[in-house]
N, C-alpha and C positions, 0 to 999 in steps of 0.2 A: 503494501500500500505507500503510495507517494505522499509526501507530507509536504506542506508550502509552507513556506519561512516566511516571514515577515522582513524586510530589509528594516535595520534599524539607521536612521540617518547619521551620517558622520557628522561630528562637532563641525560648528564653522571654525573654519582656518582662519587665524586672525593675521593679517599679510605682515603689518609691522609692530615690533617691539615698543614697550613705552620709551627705552632710550631712545628708539630709531625717531619716532613720533615726537620727543622732546627735542631732539636736534634741529628734526626738521623746521618748528616751531621755532625755536633758538635761533636760527640761521634767518629766519623771514624777519625776526624781530631786528636783527643785526646789521640785516641789508636793506632794512627800511620799507620791506614789503607789509609788514604789519604795524598798524600805527597805534600810539595811545588809545584808550578808549573804542578800540574794536572788541564786540563781543564774539567771544570763543563759545558758540554753541554745541552743546555737547552732541547733539543728533546729528549735527552737521558734519561736523569734524569726524563723527564714527562713520557716518558714510562715506566721506572723502578716503578716510585711513582702512575703509575696509577692516574695521575692530568695534567692538563693544563699547558701549557707554561707560562703562565701569573702566576699560583700560585709558579711556579719555578723561575721565574722573581723576585718576589716578595720574596723570603727567597733570594736569590743571591744578591739582592740589600741590605737587611737588612747586610749580611755579609761584602758586601763591606763599607757601612758605619762604620762597627767594623773592617776595614780593614785588615778583615781576607781574604776576596776574593779580586781580581784585576778586574776590568770591563773594558775589552779594544777595544776600540773601531773597529768595522768591523772584529775582533778575538773573542770575545768572554769573558768570565769568567772564572779565575783560580784561582787555589788557591795561597794564596799570598807566595812569597819566600823573606822573610824579608832580607834588605840589611845588611851590617856589620854596618853602621851609625844607622838603625833603630833599630839591635839587641841591641846596645848602649843605645839607648833612651829607650827600652821596661826595660832594667836592671835598670836605673837609676830611673824609674818612679817609679818601683816596690819597689826600695829601700826608694823611699820617703813615699809612699802607704803603703805599708805592715808594716811598723813598728809601724805607726799610727793605722791601723786594730789591730795590738798585743795589745796595751795598752788600748785601748778601748774593746777588747775583754778580757783581763783580769780585767778590771772593772767590767765586767757584768758575771763574771764564776761563775755562779749558777751550782748547782751539776748537773741539765739538760744539761746545756751548756757543762761541763766535760764531761758527760757522752758519749754525740754525738762525741766529739771527739776523746774519748778514744775508740769508737764502731770504726770509723774511722779506727784508728791506729790499730786496730786489724783486719780490714779487709784487710787492706794492708798487714801487716804479714802474712794474711792467702793466699793471691795472691801470695806472695814471696813463701812461703812454698810450693805450688801447683806447683810453674813455671808458672803460668799464666801470661805470660808476659803482653797480652794486659789490664789485668786487673791493673795491677800494674802500669802500664803506666798513665791509665785512672784514679787510683784513687788516685795518686801522685798528679796529677793535681788540683783534685776534693778537697786534702785536704785543699789547698790556698782558693778555694773558698768558700767551709763549713766555714772556719774560717771569710773570709768578711760577711756572710751571718748571722751567729753566733753574729757577733758584730753589726748588728742591723743599719745599714747607709746603705740604698738600692743605694745611687748613690757609695758611694765606692765598694760594691757588684758589680755593673753593672761594673765597672771600672775594679776590678780586674778580673771578668771572661775574659773579653778581652784580658787583659793583658796575662794570664794564657796561653789563645789559641795561641795569637802571640810568647809566649814561647816555647810553643809546636813545634811549626813550625821553630822557632830557631834552638832547639834541631835536629829537623830534616835535617832541611838543613846543619848545621855544624858538623852533626854526633856526637852528646853526646850520649854516653851508658846511658840509660835510668836508671839502676842500680844505675848510680855513679850522676847523675845529681839531682835527687830528691830523699834523702835518709830517710826510714822510722824511723830510729834511731833517725835522726835529728828532724822530726816530733813530736817522742814520747818526746825528752826533751822539746820542745817547749810548747806542751800541759802540762807537771808537772809543767813550768813555771806560766801558764796560771792558773792551777789549785790551784798554792799558791798564786795566785793574785799578781805576780811579774812583773808589767808591763814592767819596764826597761829589766830585763832580759830576757823576752819574746821578745823585741823587739830587743835586740843585738843577741838573738838567730835566730832570723827571718834575719837578715841582713848578719851574719854568713852563713846561710843558703843560702841565694840568690846568697853570693860572691862564694860558693861553687857549685852552679849551673853554674854561667857564667864563672868560670875556666873551667867547664867540655867541653865548645864547642872548635871545631876547626874551622878555615874557610877555608876548603879545599874539602869539599864533595859535589858533583853533586846529585840534588834527581834522583830518578827511576820514568820510566813511570809505571801509574796502570793502570787496567780495571776496569772501575763504574760497569759494569754488576758484575763482581766478587767480590766487596764491597757490592753493594746494592742490587744485582739481588734476594736475599733471603728475601728481608724485605717484 
């Protein structure tokens, strides 16, 4: 006697891991494709990334912990829009942390470390030459993260990454021209000081660089709406 078996549907395969989704959203913020105030609708993001809503919620919760996303009860998740006071706090924190990173990095300036920094500055220059604005924006922010990573303190590196992303949002909210807010020539001077193991010069150059970034922002620009499908639809 034949028996009929009922097929059990295979569980839905989630295409992207939480880390992959996090990185895609992070890069979209770094490249100024996701603007402050943008609503990050769980259902829409789940459709775009072909994952479950709990997976999206996990990612958004992580961003909220890092103050990059605001979770508003009964309204949803939104890309953070730093206030003037928060912007000042971020730059104050960076002025404390990044000179310390520079001093530590100068002390650890092996040929491999210097080569990695020089290669990154070359990538920045190449992106500027090509007129690739998104790459310029992303690479400019990543320079600071790379310095923190190479300095070898994981706590400083994690904090630096969060501050860099918040700075990106500040630049967007307050309409600082990317080419003026983080200049590759200033990065090159910092690398020269690190290569020379001149810790104090590297620290002072970084402070000057951060002052330049802070002075490039103004406080009058309102962010525009964006379409999540346009940003992530091709992911």
